[in-house]
Structure formats: structure tokens, C-alpha cells
C-alpha positions as CSV (number, residue, x, y, z in Angstrom):
1,X,-8.6,-16.2,24.8
2,X,-6.4,-19.3,25.1
3,X,-8.3,-21.3,22.5
4,X,-10.9,-21.2,19.7
5,X,-13.8,-21.8,22.1
6,X,-12.6,-19.0,24.4
7,X,-12.2,-16.7,21.4
8,X,-15.7,-17.4,20.2
9,X,-17.3,-17.0,23.6
10,X,-15.8,-13.5,23.8
11,X,-16.2,-12.5,20.2
12,X,-19.8,-13.0,19.4
13,X,-21.2,-11.0,22.4
14,X,-18.5,-8.3,21.9
15,X,-19.6,-7.8,18.2
16,X,-23.2,-7.4,19.4
17,X,-22.1,-4.8,21.9
18,X,-20.1,-2.9,19.2
19,X,-23.3,-2.9,17.1
20,X,-25.2,-1.4,20.0
21,X,-22.6,1.2,20.7
22,X,-22.0,2.2,17.1
23,X,-24.2,5.3,17.3
24,X,-22.7,6.4,20.6
25,X,-19.2,5.9,19.2
26,X,-20.1,8.2,16.2
27,X,-21.5,10.8,18.5
28,X,-18.4,10.7,20.7
29,X,-16.1,10.8,17.7
30,X,-14.0,8.1,19.4
31,X,-14.6,4.6,20.8
32,X,-16.5,4.4,24.1
33,X,-14.1,3.7,27.0
34,X,-16.0,0.4,27.6
35,X,-15.0,-0.9,24.1
36,X,-11.3,-0.3,24.6
37,X,-11.4,-1.7,28.2
38,X,-13.2,-4.9,27.1
39,X,-10.8,-5.5,24.3
40,X,-7.8,-5.0,26.6
41,X,-9.3,-7.3,29.3
42,X,-9.8,-10.0,26.7
43,X,-6.2,-9.8,25.6
44,X,-7.1,-8.7,22.1
45,X,-4.2,-6.1,21.9
46,X,-1.8,-9.0,22.6
47,X,-3.0,-11.1,19.8
48,X,0.1,-10.7,17.7
49,X,2.8,-9.9,20.3
50,X,5.4,-12.4,21.3
51,X,5.0,-14.7,24.2
52,X,8.1,-13.2,25.8
53,X,5.9,-10.2,26.6
54,X,2.8,-12.1,27.6
55,X,1.5,-12.0,24.1
56,X,-0.5,-14.7,22.3
57,X,1.5,-15.0,19.0
58,X,-1.6,-16.0,17.1
59,X,-1.6,-16.4,13.3
60,X,-2.4,-13.3,11.2
61,X,-5.3,-15.3,9.7
62,X,-7.0,-15.5,13.1
63,X,-6.3,-11.8,13.7
64,X,-7.8,-10.8,10.4
65,X,-10.8,-12.9,10.7
66,X,-11.5,-11.6,14.2
67,X,-11.3,-8.1,12.8
68,X,-13.7,-9.0,9.9
69,X,-16.2,-10.1,12.6
70,X,-15.7,-7.0,14.7
71,X,-16.5,-4.8,11.7
72,X,-19.9,-6.6,11.4
73,X,-20.7,-4.7,14.7
74,X,-19.0,-1.4,14.0
75,X,-16.6,-0.5,11.2
76,X,-14.8,2.3,13.1
77,X,-14.4,0.1,16.1
78,X,-12.8,-2.7,14.1
79,X,-10.5,-0.3,12.3
80,X,-9.3,1.4,15.5
81,X,-8.9,-1.7,17.6
82,X,-7.1,-3.6,14.8
83,X,-4.6,-0.9,14.2
84,X,-3.8,-0.5,17.9
85,X,-3.2,-4.3,18.1
86,X,-1.1,-4.2,14.9
87,X,1.0,-1.3,16.2
88,X,1.8,-3.3,19.3
89,X,3.1,-6.0,16.9
90,X,5.1,-3.4,14.9
91,X,6.8,-2.1,18.1
92,X,8.2,-5.6,18.7
93,X,10.4,-5.0,15.7
94,X,12.2,-2.3,17.7
95,X,15.2,-2.9,19.9
96,X,15.2,-4.8,23.2
97,X,15.6,-1.7,25.4
98,X,12.4,-0.1,24.0
99,X,10.4,-3.3,24.1
100,X,11.4,-3.7,27.8
101,X,10.3,-0.2,28.4
102,X,6.9,-0.7,26.7
103,X,6.0,-4.3,27.5
104,X,7.6,-5.1,30.9
105,X,4.5,-4.0,32.7
106,X,2.5,-6.8,31.2
107,X,0.1,-4.8,29.0
108,X,0.8,-3.9,25.4
109,X,1.0,-0.1,24.7
110,X,-1.8,1.6,22.8
111,X,0.1,3.6,20.1
112,X,-1.3,5.7,17.2
113,X,1.1,5.7,14.3
114,X,0.6,8.2,11.5
115,X,3.3,6.8,9.1
116,X,3.7,9.5,6.5
117,X,7.1,11.2,7.1
118,X,5.9,14.7,7.6
119,X,8.2,15.6,10.5
120,X,11.8,16.6,10.8
121,X,14.5,15.1,13.1
122,X,17.9,16.5,14.0
123,X,20.6,14.3,15.5
124,X,21.8,15.4,18.9
125,X,23.7,13.7,21.7
126,X,21.9,10.6,22.8
127,X,19.1,10.8,20.2
128,X,17.1,13.3,18.1
129,X,15.1,16.5,18.4
130,X,11.9,16.3,16.4
131,X,9.2,18.6,15.2
132,X,6.2,18.3,12.8
133,X,2.6,17.7,12.2
134,X,1.0,14.4,11.2
135,X,-2.5,13.5,9.9
136,X,-4.6,10.4,10.4
137,X,-3.5,9.4,14.0
138,X,-6.1,6.6,14.4
139,X,-6.6,5.7,18.0
140,X,-4.9,8.8,19.4
141,X,-7.8,9.4,21.8
142,X,-6.9,6.1,23.5
143,X,-3.1,6.1,23.2
144,X,-0.5,6.2,25.9
145,X,2.4,6.6,23.4
146,X,2.6,7.9,19.9
147,X,4.9,7.0,17.0
148,X,5.7,9.4,14.2
149,X,7.8,9.3,11.1
150,X,10.5,12.0,10.4
151,X,13.1,12.8,7.8
152,X,16.6,13.2,9.1
153,X,19.5,14.3,6.8
154,X,21.9,11.5,7.8
155,X,19.3,8.7,7.8
156,X,18.5,6.8,4.6
157,X,14.7,7.2,4.5
158,X,12.2,7.9,7.2
159,X,13.0,7.5,10.9
160,X,10.3,6.2,13.2
161,X,10.3,8.0,16.6
162,X,8.3,7.0,19.7
163,X,7.1,9.5,22.3
164,X,4.9,9.4,25.4
165,X,1.5,10.7,24.7
166,X,1.9,13.8,26.8
167,X,4.7,14.9,24.5
168,X,2.3,15.5,21.6
169,X,-0.5,17.9,20.9
170,X,-3.8,16.6,19.5
171,X,-5.4,18.8,16.8
172,X,-9.1,18.3,16.9
173,X,-9.7,18.2,13.1
174,X,-11.4,14.8,12.7
175,X,-14.8,16.2,11.5
176,X,-15.6,13.8,8.7
177,X,-18.6,12.0,7.1
178,X,-17.4,8.4,7.7
179,X,-15.3,6.4,10.0
180,X,-16.1,9.1,12.6
181,X,-15.5,7.0,15.7
182,X,-11.8,6.3,14.8
183,X,-11.0,9.8,16.2
184,X,-8.1,10.0,13.7
185,X,-7.1,13.5,14.6
186,X,-3.9,15.2,13.5
187,X,-1.0,15.5,16.0
188,X,1.8,18.0,16.5
189,X,5.2,17.8,18.2
190,X,7.3,20.9,18.9
191,X,11.0,20.4,19.4
192,X,10.8,17.2,21.5
193,X,13.8,15.0,22.4
194,X,13.6,11.3,21.5
195,X,16.2,9.0,22.9
196,X,18.0,6.9,20.3
197,X,16.5,3.6,21.7
198,X,13.0,4.9,20.9
199,X,13.8,5.2,17.2
200,X,14.1,2.8,14.2
201,X,15.1,3.4,10.6
202,X,12.3,2.5,8.3
203,X,14.8,0.9,5.9
204,X,15.5,-1.8,8.5
205,X,11.8,-2.9,8.3
206,X,12.0,-2.9,4.6
207,X,15.1,-5.0,4.5
208,X,14.0,-7.4,7.2
209,X,16.8,-6.4,9.5
210,X,15.0,-4.9,12.4
211,X,16.3,-5.7,15.9
212,X,13.1,-7.4,17.1
213,X,13.2,-9.9,14.2
214,X,16.5,-11.1,15.6
215,X,15.3,-11.0,19.3
216,X,12.1,-13.2,19.0
217,X,11.6,-16.6,17.5
218,X,8.2,-15.4,16.3
219,X,7.8,-15.9,12.5
220,X,5.1,-13.3,12.2
221,X,7.5,-10.5,13.2
222,X,9.2,-11.0,9.8
223,X,5.9,-10.3,7.9
224,X,6.4,-7.4,5.4
225,X,4.9,-4.2,6.6
226,X,3.3,-2.8,3.5
227,X,1.0,-5.6,2.4
228,X,0.3,-6.5,6.0
229,X,-0.9,-3.0,6.7
230,X,-3.0,-2.9,3.5
231,X,-4.8,-6.2,4.3
232,X,-5.5,-5.2,7.9
233,X,-6.9,-1.9,6.7
234,X,-9.1,-3.6,4.0
235,X,-10.7,-6.1,6.4
236,X,-13.1,-3.8,8.1
237,X,-14.6,-2.8,4.8
238,X,-15.4,-6.5,4.1
239,X,-17.0,-7.0,7.5
240,X,-19.0,-3.9,7.1
241,X,-20.4,-5.0,3.7
242,X,-21.3,-8.4,5.1
243,X,-23.2,-6.6,7.9
244,X,-25.0,-4.5,5.3
245,X,-26.1,-7.5,3.3
246,X,-27.4,-9.1,6.5
247,X,-29.3,-6.0,7.5
248,X,-30.8,-5.6,4.0
249,X,-32.1,-9.2,3.9
250,X,-33.8,-8.7,7.3
251,X,-35.3,-5.4,6.2
252,X,-36.8,-6.4,2.9
253,X,-38.6,-9.3,4.6
254,X,-40.6,-6.8,6.6
255,X,-40.8,-3.7,4.3
256,X,-43.9,-2.8,2.4
257,X,-44.0,-0.5,-0.7
258,X,-45.6,2.8,-0.2
259,X,-49.1,3.3,-1.8
260,X,-49.3,-0.3,-3.2
261,X,-48.7,-2.2,0.0
262,X,-46.7,-4.8,-1.9
263,X,-44.1,-6.7,0.0
264,X,-40.6,-5.5,-1.1
265,X,-39.4,-9.1,-0.8
266,X,-41.9,-10.1,-3.6
267,X,-40.5,-7.7,-6.2
268,X,-38.2,-9.1,-8.9
269,X,-36.1,-5.9,-8.6
270,X,-35.4,-6.8,-5.0
271,X,-34.3,-10.3,-6.0
272,X,-32.0,-8.8,-8.6
273,X,-30.4,-6.4,-6.1
274,X,-30.0,-9.0,-3.5
275,X,-28.5,-11.5,-5.9
276,X,-26.0,-8.9,-7.1
277,X,-25.0,-8.1,-3.5
278,X,-24.6,-11.8,-2.6
279,X,-22.4,-12.4,-5.6
280,X,-20.3,-9.3,-5.1
281,X,-19.7,-9.9,-1.4
282,X,-18.8,-13.5,-2.1
283,X,-16.3,-12.3,-4.6
284,X,-14.9,-9.9,-2.0
285,X,-14.6,-12.6,0.6
286,X,-12.8,-15.0,-1.8
287,X,-10.3,-12.3,-2.9
288,X,-9.7,-11.5,0.8
289,X,-9.3,-15.1,1.8
290,X,-6.8,-15.7,-1.0
291,X,-4.8,-12.6,0.1
292,X,-4.8,-13.9,3.7
293,X,-3.5,-17.3,2.5
294,X,-0.8,-15.6,0.5
295,X,0.2,-13.4,3.5
296,X,0.5,-16.4,5.7
297,X,2.5,-18.3,3.1
298,X,5.1,-15.6,2.2
299,X,5.1,-13.5,5.4
300,X,7.8,-15.5,7.3
301,X,10.1,-14.8,4.3
302,X,10.1,-11.1,5.1
303,X,12.2,-9.1,2.7
304,X,12.8,-12.3,0.6
305,X,9.1,-12.6,-0.3
306,X,8.6,-12.3,-4.0
307,X,7.6,-8.9,-5.2
308,X,4.8,-10.4,-7.2
309,X,3.2,-11.7,-4.0
310,X,3.6,-8.4,-2.3
311,X,2.0,-6.6,-5.2
312,X,-0.8,-9.2,-5.4
313,X,-1.7,-8.7,-1.7
314,X,-1.7,-4.9,-2.1
315,X,-3.9,-5.2,-5.2
316,X,-6.3,-7.7,-3.5
317,X,-6.7,-5.3,-0.5
318,X,-7.8,-2.5,-2.8
319,X,-10.1,-4.9,-4.7
320,X,-11.8,-6.0,-1.5
321,X,-12.5,-2.3,-0.6
322,X,-13.7,-1.7,-4.1
323,X,-16.1,-4.7,-4.0
324,X,-17.3,-3.8,-0.5
325,X,-18.3,-0.4,-1.9
326,X,-20.1,-1.9,-4.9
327,X,-22.0,-4.1,-2.5
328,X,-23.1,-1.5,-0.1
329,X,-23.9,1.1,-2.7
330,X,-26.1,-1.4,-4.6
331,X,-28.0,-2.2,-1.5
332,X,-28.4,1.5,-0.5
333,X,-29.9,2.2,-4.0
334,X,-32.9,0.0,-3.3
335,X,-33.2,0.2,0.5
336,X,-35.7,3.1,0.5
337,X,-35.4,6.6,2.0
338,X,-36.1,5.5,5.5
339,X,-32.7,3.7,5.4
340,X,-31.2,7.2,5.5
341,X,-32.3,7.8,9.1
342,X,-29.4,8.1,11.5
343,X,-30.9,5.2,13.4
344,X,-30.3,3.0,10.4
345,X,-27.0,1.0,10.4
346,X,-26.9,1.2,6.6
347,X,-26.3,4.9,6.2
348,X,-23.4,4.6,8.6
349,X,-21.9,1.6,6.8
350,X,-22.3,3.4,3.5
351,X,-20.4,6.4,4.8
352,X,-17.7,4.2,6.4
353,X,-16.9,2.1,3.4
354,X,-16.8,5.2,1.2
355,X,-14.3,6.8,3.6
356,X,-12.1,3.7,3.6
357,X,-12.1,3.8,-0.2
358,X,-10.4,7.2,0.1
359,X,-7.3,5.8,1.8
360,X,-4.2,6.2,-0.4
361,X,-3.6,2.4,-0.5
362,X,-7.1,1.8,-1.9
363,X,-7.0,4.3,-4.7
364,X,-8.2,1.8,-7.3
365,X,-6.5,3.4,-10.4
366,X,-3.2,3.5,-8.6
367,X,-3.5,0.0,-7.1
368,X,-4.4,-1.5,-10.4
369,X,-1.6,0.4,-12.2
370,X,1.0,-0.9,-9.7
371,X,-0.3,-4.5,-10.0
372,X,-0.1,-4.4,-13.8
373,X,3.4,-2.8,-13.7
374,X,4.8,-5.4,-11.4
375,X,3.2,-8.2,-13.5
376,X,5.0,-7.0,-16.5
377,X,8.4,-7.0,-14.7
378,X,8.9,-3.3,-14.1
379,X,10.7,-2.5,-10.8
380,X,8.6,-1.0,-7.9
381,X,9.0,2.5,-6.7
382,X,9.1,3.7,-3.1
383,X,5.7,5.3,-3.5
384,X,4.2,2.0,-4.5
385,X,4.1,1.1,-0.8
386,X,5.1,-2.5,-1.3
């Protein structure tokens, strides 16, 4: 994917294949192997990684728009693929020794990263011994490494630790109503040794002092982690809602009302529902576009980015997910009972966007409260995830 034409020639057919595989992916509770292989062959996982490792160093705006399009085919696929690609970018903030180990073979690693610090680390000679259990390991069914977050008494804040995939245990607990194909199972580690070069203090990411930021001349490596993660996570909800509107418009042109035989497209109530959906999804897209613009603008400043901008991107990300849910739920309310068949894309999209809404970053009450607090000049807290 060397240029825009190459990107488009790959992207449109791939989105259609994701749409065709969405039901299979849900039955598998993971992405089909073909999906991951096609993304890898197209260089998708290298979208954000530095050219030094054969990456493409593309702008975040391109990466995010690609993911929006992917979600129009399958929400779970877009979520999983986008985070595997983003995690490859995050690993380029680690030290040179680790990057050499991971990237020297020419292909970026596929690394699930449950970031909540629910593990424990103990310093030993040459590194750490770690143990723990972590939820929400998106992409773990496709990973060849895994990164977890631990608390260590002598470290200020969480410590990120990277392990080969065979050093972890996968707990098959991802039995959920939505985002099923992400395969976001829990993982466990029991007293594993992690060499020091495979670790990084989270505070260094927060302060913009990670080794990788000094190693590469790639401005995007300075982007602040919190709002970047939030916007990447919100994007599949937008693409999914766009797909729902498209599906609804096609359906109502063909649907007849039971008993009366009236065309659904002729009913004023249908016009109202569609108009509301079009207005809401446009609002979601505008909020998202403005957040993408802000991220590109302040991202290279890293830890010097104004806290007001970081809070605005976090709030916008939650708002996009909120508006996506309003859009899809409004459509579902008038789509008819047959839209509930498992063969209908709408029922899966509805479950997916509702599941995304449950993510801690998208808790609307919390996100709005943080946005208002920062706007009034109050200092952020660690739990604000800025």
C-alpha cells in the first residue's frame, strides 16, 4: 500500500470480504485466519510503524479512516485489526534492544495488550518475575507475543512487561453478546521471568520520555497514549453505525408492511426515523473528524500537548460512541422483527455498538464529568485516563 490508489484498491474489496465473513467470525469467536493473513500481506499492521523497521509511517488520520471503513464490513474485525496495528506502534516506544528482537524479521509482531495493571512484578537479577490475571486481551487468539501491566513496589506506576505467547495461559471466558469475534479472552501468567529490556515504565510514556521516541524521527511516536487509544477504540462504532444506516436505507426500499402491503418507504414515520439517523450519524462523523484533526495537530507535542486538547479528544471519543448507539438503536426500533434474524447485519451491529459503549473510556457520565472538570480548570486525576 504505497499510495492512495494502492490503499483503495485493497481496502474496498477487503471491506466486502469482512462483511461476508462477519457471521463466520462471530461463530468462531475470533477472526478467520484469512482475515488476519490478508491484513498482514497488505502491510496493514505496519501502517504506523517506523520506516527503520520496514513500516509505512502513515498519518494517524489515514489509519483511523481506514479503520472506519473496515468497521463498515465488520465491527469486531475493525476493532481487533486496529488494535493489533496500534500495539505494534506502541512497542516502538520501547528500547532499541526490544525493537530489534521484535521487528528485525521484517514483520511487525501481533501483540494483545490488556493495559489494566492487575499483575504483580518482583525485581530480580536481570529483570522481573511476574504473575497475574488480565481481562480484555483483544487479539490474543492471533498473537505471537503478549504485553501485560504490573505493579512493582520500586516502580512509580505500572510496569509494562512483554512475554512470548507461549508464556501465557488463555482463559476461554469471552462468551458475550457483542464484539464476539474480537476473542478478547482473559490471560494468566504464573511466575514468569521477563528480561529488563522487555519492560517499560508507563510513566515514561506519560512524560514523553520513552526510549523509542528518542530513537526514531517519527513524529507520530510522540502522540499521547490515552487520547490516541480512545479515538482508535471509538472509530469502529462510527463505521458500524454508518453501515447500519446504509443497510436500513436499502431495506426500507424493498420492505412491505404486513397486512396492509404498504411500502415502508412511503410511510412518514420511516422518513422521520431515517432523517433522525442521517442527522445523528452526520453529527457523529463531524465530532470524530474534529477529534482526528486535533490529534494530528497536538500529537507531535506529546507530553506538552495542552490538557484541554487531551480532554477534548477523550470526550469526543465517548460522544462518537454515544451518537453511534443513538443512530443504530433508532434504526433498530423501526426495522421490523425480521431484522432480528441472525442473518441480518443490523442485529449484530446493534449488539456490537452496545458492547463498545460499555468500555470504561466510553462511560458517558464519567467522560462528560471529566470534560467539564478540565474545562473549569481542575487538575486531572490518574483515573481520568488522559
